[in-house]
C-alpha positions as CSV (number, residue, x, y, z in Angstrom):
1,X,84.5,98.7,128.5
2,X,86.4,95.4,128.6
3,X,86.0,95.0,124.9
4,X,87.3,98.5,124.2
5,X,90.2,97.9,126.5
6,X,91.2,94.7,124.8
7,X,90.8,96.3,121.4
8,X,93.1,99.2,122.3
9,X,95.6,96.8,123.8
10,X,95.6,94.7,120.7
11,X,96.5,97.7,118.5
12,X,99.3,98.6,120.8
13,X,97.9,101.7,122.6
14,X,100.5,102.5,125.3
15,X,98.0,103.2,128.1
16,X,94.5,101.8,127.3
17,X,93.2,102.6,130.8
18,X,94.1,106.3,130.5
19,X,92.4,109.1,128.7
20,X,95.3,109.9,126.5
21,X,94.0,108.0,123.5
22,X,90.8,110.0,123.7
23,X,92.8,113.2,123.6
24,X,94.6,112.0,120.4
25,X,91.2,111.1,118.7
26,X,89.8,114.5,119.8
27,X,92.9,116.3,118.4
28,X,92.5,114.6,115.1
29,X,88.8,115.6,114.7
30,X,89.5,119.1,116.0
31,X,92.1,119.7,113.4
32,X,90.0,118.1,110.7
33,X,87.0,120.3,111.6
34,X,89.0,123.5,111.9
35,X,90.7,123.0,108.5
36,X,87.4,122.1,106.9
37,X,85.8,125.3,108.3
38,X,88.8,127.6,107.8
39,X,89.5,126.8,104.2
40,X,86.4,128.5,102.5
41,X,87.1,131.8,104.3
42,X,90.8,131.6,103.6
43,X,90.1,130.9,99.9
44,X,87.7,133.8,99.6
45,X,90.1,136.2,101.3
46,X,93.1,135.0,99.2
47,X,91.3,135.7,96.0
48,X,90.4,139.2,97.2
49,X,93.9,140.1,98.1
50,X,95.6,138.3,95.2
51,X,97.2,135.4,97.1
52,X,97.0,133.1,94.1
53,X,99.1,131.3,91.5
54,X,98.5,132.9,88.2
55,X,98.3,130.7,85.0
56,X,101.6,130.4,83.1
57,X,103.4,128.0,80.8
58,X,104.4,125.4,83.4
59,X,101.3,125.5,85.5
60,X,98.1,123.6,84.7
61,X,95.6,126.0,86.2
62,X,93.6,128.1,83.8
63,X,92.5,130.7,86.3
64,X,94.0,132.2,89.5
65,X,94.3,129.5,92.1
66,X,94.5,130.5,95.8
67,X,97.8,129.3,97.3
68,X,97.2,130.1,101.0
69,X,95.8,126.7,102.0
70,X,98.9,126.1,104.1
71,X,97.8,128.9,106.4
72,X,94.5,127.1,107.1
73,X,96.4,123.8,107.7
74,X,98.8,125.5,110.1
75,X,96.0,127.3,111.9
76,X,94.0,124.1,112.2
77,X,97.0,122.2,113.7
78,X,97.8,124.9,116.2
79,X,94.2,125.4,117.3
80,X,93.7,121.6,117.8
81,X,96.9,121.3,119.7
82,X,96.1,124.2,122.0
83,X,92.7,122.8,122.8
84,X,94.2,119.3,123.3
85,X,96.9,120.4,125.6
86,X,94.5,122.4,127.7
87,X,92.4,119.3,128.1
88,X,95.4,117.1,128.8
89,X,98.6,119.1,129.6
90,X,101.9,117.5,128.6
91,X,103.3,117.3,132.1
92,X,106.8,116.1,131.3
93,X,108.9,119.2,130.7
94,X,111.2,117.4,128.3
95,X,108.3,116.3,126.1
96,X,106.8,119.8,126.2
97,X,110.1,121.4,125.1
98,X,110.3,119.1,122.0
99,X,106.7,119.7,121.3
100,X,107.2,123.5,121.2
101,X,110.4,123.2,119.3
102,X,108.8,121.4,116.4
103,X,105.9,123.9,116.3
104,X,108.4,126.8,116.5
105,X,110.5,125.5,113.6
106,X,107.3,124.7,111.6
107,X,106.0,128.2,112.3
108,X,109.2,129.8,111.0
109,X,109.0,127.8,107.8
110,X,105.3,128.6,107.3
111,X,106.3,132.3,107.4
112,X,109.2,131.8,105.0
113,X,107.0,129.7,102.6
114,X,104.2,132.2,102.7
115,X,106.6,135.1,101.7
116,X,108.0,132.9,98.9
117,X,104.5,132.1,97.7
118,X,103.5,135.8,97.5
119,X,106.7,137.6,96.7
120,X,109.3,135.0,95.8
121,X,112.6,134.3,97.7
122,X,116.1,133.5,96.5
123,X,116.4,129.7,96.7
124,X,119.6,130.0,98.8
125,X,117.7,132.2,101.3
126,X,115.1,129.4,101.6
127,X,117.8,126.8,102.0
128,X,119.5,128.9,104.8
129,X,116.2,129.2,106.7
130,X,115.6,125.5,106.4
131,X,119.1,124.7,107.8
132,X,118.3,127.1,110.7
133,X,115.1,125.2,111.4
134,X,116.9,121.9,111.4
135,X,119.6,123.2,113.8
136,X,116.7,124.3,116.1
137,X,115.7,120.6,116.3
138,X,119.2,119.5,117.1
139,X,119.5,122.1,119.8
140,X,116.5,120.6,121.4
141,X,117.8,117.0,121.2
142,X,115.8,116.0,118.2
143,X,118.4,114.4,116.0
144,X,119.7,111.3,114.3
145,X,122.4,110.0,116.7
146,X,125.4,108.5,114.9
147,X,127.3,105.9,116.9
148,X,130.0,104.6,114.6
149,X,132.6,104.8,117.4
150,X,134.6,107.6,115.8
151,X,135.6,111.1,116.9
152,X,133.4,112.5,114.2
153,X,130.2,111.0,115.4
154,X,128.8,114.2,116.8
155,X,129.6,116.1,113.6
156,X,128.1,113.3,111.6
157,X,124.9,113.4,113.7
158,X,124.5,117.1,113.0
159,X,125.2,116.7,109.3
160,X,122.9,113.7,108.9
161,X,120.0,115.4,110.8
162,X,120.3,118.6,108.7
163,X,120.4,116.7,105.5
164,X,117.3,114.6,106.5
165,X,115.2,117.6,107.7
166,X,116.1,119.9,104.8
167,X,115.9,117.1,102.3
168,X,112.4,116.0,103.4
169,X,111.1,119.6,103.7
170,X,112.1,120.2,100.1
171,X,111.0,116.8,98.8
172,X,107.5,117.3,100.1
173,X,107.4,120.8,98.6
174,X,108.7,119.6,95.2
175,X,106.1,116.9,95.0
176,X,103.2,119.4,95.5
177,X,102.6,119.5,91.8
178,X,99.1,118.1,91.3
179,X,95.8,118.3,93.2
180,X,95.6,116.2,96.3
181,X,99.0,114.5,96.0
182,X,100.8,116.0,99.0
183,X,97.7,116.2,101.1
184,X,97.1,112.5,100.6
185,X,100.8,111.5,101.2
186,X,100.8,113.7,104.3
187,X,97.7,112.0,105.6
188,X,99.0,108.5,104.9
189,X,102.5,109.2,106.5
190,X,101.0,111.0,109.5
191,X,98.7,108.1,110.3
192,X,101.4,105.5,109.9
193,X,103.8,107.4,112.1
194,X,100.9,108.0,114.6
195,X,100.4,104.2,114.8
196,X,104.1,103.8,115.7
197,X,104.2,106.8,118.2
198,X,101.0,105.7,120.0
199,X,102.9,102.5,121.2
200,X,105.1,104.6,123.5
201,X,104.0,106.6,126.5
202,X,107.1,108.9,126.2
203,X,106.1,110.1,122.7
204,X,103.1,112.1,123.7
205,X,104.4,115.2,121.9
206,X,104.8,113.5,118.5
207,X,101.5,111.6,118.9
208,X,99.5,114.8,119.4
209,X,101.3,116.6,116.6
210,X,100.8,113.7,114.1
211,X,97.1,113.4,115.0
212,X,96.6,117.1,114.4
213,X,98.6,117.0,111.1
214,X,96.6,114.0,109.9
215,X,93.3,115.6,110.7
216,X,94.2,118.9,109.0
217,X,95.5,117.1,105.9
218,X,92.2,115.2,105.6
219,X,90.2,118.4,106.0
220,X,92.4,120.0,103.4
221,X,91.8,117.2,100.9
222,X,88.1,117.9,100.9
223,X,88.9,121.1,98.9
224,X,92.2,120.1,97.2
225,X,91.3,116.8,95.5
226,X,91.0,117.4,91.8
227,X,89.8,119.9,90.7
228,X,91.1,121.8,93.6
229,X,89.6,125.0,95.0
230,X,92.8,125.9,96.8
231,X,96.4,124.7,97.1
232,X,98.7,124.6,100.2
233,X,101.6,126.6,98.6
234,X,105.1,126.5,99.9
235,X,103.9,127.5,103.3
236,X,101.9,124.3,103.7
237,X,104.4,122.0,102.0
238,X,107.2,123.3,104.2
239,X,105.1,122.8,107.3
240,X,104.2,119.2,106.2
241,X,107.7,118.3,105.3
242,X,109.4,119.8,108.4
243,X,106.9,118.2,110.9
244,X,107.1,114.8,109.2
245,X,110.9,114.9,109.1
246,X,111.1,115.9,112.8
247,X,108.6,113.3,114.0
248,X,110.3,110.5,112.2
249,X,113.5,111.1,114.3
250,X,111.7,112.1,117.5
251,X,112.5,109.3,119.9
252,X,115.6,107.2,120.2
253,X,116.9,106.9,116.6
254,X,120.5,105.7,116.9
255,X,122.5,104.9,113.8
256,X,125.2,102.2,114.1
257,X,125.1,101.3,110.4
258,X,123.5,103.0,107.3
259,X,120.9,100.2,107.3
260,X,119.5,101.7,110.5
261,X,118.1,104.5,108.4
262,X,116.0,102.3,106.2
263,X,112.9,102.2,108.3
264,X,112.5,106.0,108.6
265,X,113.3,106.4,104.9
266,X,110.6,103.9,104.0
267,X,108.0,106.2,105.6
268,X,108.8,108.9,103.1
269,X,110.2,106.8,100.3
270,X,108.2,108.3,97.5
271,X,109.2,111.9,98.1
272,X,112.8,110.8,98.7
273,X,112.9,108.8,95.4
274,X,111.2,111.6,93.4
275,X,113.5,114.3,94.6
276,X,116.6,112.2,94.2
277,X,115.8,111.4,90.5
278,X,114.9,115.1,89.8
279,X,118.2,116.4,91.4
280,X,120.3,113.8,89.4
281,X,118.5,114.6,86.1
282,X,118.8,118.3,86.5
283,X,122.5,118.1,87.6
284,X,123.3,115.9,84.6
285,X,121.6,118.5,82.4
286,X,123.8,121.2,83.8
287,X,120.9,122.9,85.6
288,X,120.6,124.2,89.2
289,X,118.2,121.7,90.9
290,X,117.2,124.3,93.5
291,X,116.1,127.0,91.2
292,X,115.2,125.2,87.9
293,X,111.5,124.3,87.6
294,X,110.5,121.5,85.3
295,X,108.2,118.7,84.5
296,X,110.5,115.9,85.5
297,X,108.7,114.6,88.6
298,X,107.0,111.2,88.9
299,X,103.6,112.7,88.7
300,X,104.5,114.4,85.4
301,X,105.6,111.1,84.0
302,X,102.3,109.4,85.0
303,X,100.4,112.3,83.4
304,X,102.4,111.9,80.2
305,X,101.4,108.3,80.1
306,X,97.8,109.4,79.9
307,X,96.6,109.1,83.5
308,X,94.3,111.8,84.8
309,X,95.3,113.9,87.8
310,X,92.9,112.0,90.0
311,X,94.3,108.6,89.0
312,X,97.9,109.9,89.2
313,X,97.3,111.1,92.8
314,X,95.6,107.8,93.8
315,X,98.4,105.6,92.2
316,X,101.0,107.6,94.1
317,X,99.0,107.4,97.3
318,X,98.9,103.6,96.9
319,X,102.7,103.5,96.5
320,X,103.1,105.7,99.6
321,X,100.7,103.5,101.6
322,X,102.7,100.4,100.6
323,X,106.0,101.9,101.6
324,X,104.6,103.0,104.9
325,X,103.3,99.5,105.6
326,X,106.7,98.1,104.8
327,X,108.2,100.7,107.2
328,X,105.8,99.6,110.0
329,X,106.7,96.0,109.5
330,X,110.4,97.0,109.7
331,X,109.5,98.6,113.0
332,X,108.1,95.3,114.2
333,X,104.5,96.3,114.3
334,X,102.0,93.5,114.6
335,X,99.6,92.4,111.8
336,X,96.7,93.8,113.9
337,X,98.3,97.2,114.2
338,X,99.1,97.3,110.5
339,X,95.5,96.2,109.5
340,X,94.0,98.8,111.8
341,X,96.3,101.5,110.3
342,X,95.3,100.5,106.7
343,X,91.6,100.7,107.6
344,X,92.1,104.1,109.4
345,X,93.8,105.4,106.2
346,X,91.7,103.9,103.4
347,X,88.2,104.5,104.9
348,X,88.7,108.3,105.6
349,X,90.4,108.9,102.3
350,X,87.7,107.0,100.4
351,X,85.0,109.0,102.2
352,X,86.7,112.3,101.5
353,X,87.0,111.5,97.8
354,X,83.4,110.4,97.7
355,X,82.2,113.6,99.3
356,X,84.3,115.7,96.9
357,X,83.0,113.8,93.9
358,X,79.4,114.2,95.2
359,X,79.9,117.9,95.6
360,X,81.3,118.2,92.0
361,X,78.1,116.6,90.6
362,X,76.2,119.4,92.1
363,X,78.6,122.3,91.3
364,X,80.9,121.4,88.4
365,X,84.1,123.4,88.3
366,X,87.1,123.9,86.0
367,X,90.2,121.8,86.5
368,X,92.9,123.6,88.3
369,X,96.3,122.8,89.8
370,X,99.8,124.2,90.2
371,X,102.8,122.0,89.7
372,X,106.2,122.7,91.1
């Protein structure tokens, strides 16, 4: 027990003597197991009722591909969090309120994303609902606090928070263009943010949510790594983006200079860079970046260079992992914590890929994916 205590202390666990860290580990595995078990049933039902992306000129799938994976991810996260909070209730009312706010906003966007997946929604309606979800966070005190010493600080805080939440929500959705990409980036970012959050006793809400999201994303990858059996759709991508955006600013993020934003941007640098260059290119071409699909994302460029979908996903995972490690260093995490985080990311990802490849040698399938 002394050895375990010293190990937990060395990686920065806020309360090694308590049972909170066990609850976090349990939450991760509950979400992983639930998503792993839910997905086959969701996939079968989605095919029966027609919840699938049909092949077209801009998609790479050659047959209908179920797009309801986001529902399984969402259900797995909620189920794991309910069980975890029953085992260890979040006693601090303030933390519980923020916990529920993030889940409420995420639930709202899952619904909006699902409707868009199946029936299509005007891009401005989607944007409006995302702004509402961002304002919900602000109302609960989850925001980027601007402290420039001007009368406009409050307004700037609201504006910056809305831009961050809406921007990341859409950035994650727009990157969901090849098998396994967003699932892998979601897992890497969730685990990195989890390593930060676990250092603080007062961040119980974000710690549990991130553990559940990481577990669900890993369970999803078992069926989504190329060639995928199911994709997360807008419902899943919105949920990932919103929760990651919210948890990066959950805490005491105060901005005195623009450089104060660098650490949180580094956690999601790849989606930010990808979406920024896509928006600029589409605007320069006179196109509406919100409603004009295209093959101008980073993953499209890597595919055009001759990389396979698997290698493209792994290369971009590697870039995401590097940017997350830089972000952790900027947050003054120790070398031990960073090394433990790298191991906890690479080993499960490697095992998941190996299991997927092993399954494919037994039951070969056609390649399928659905780019944004």
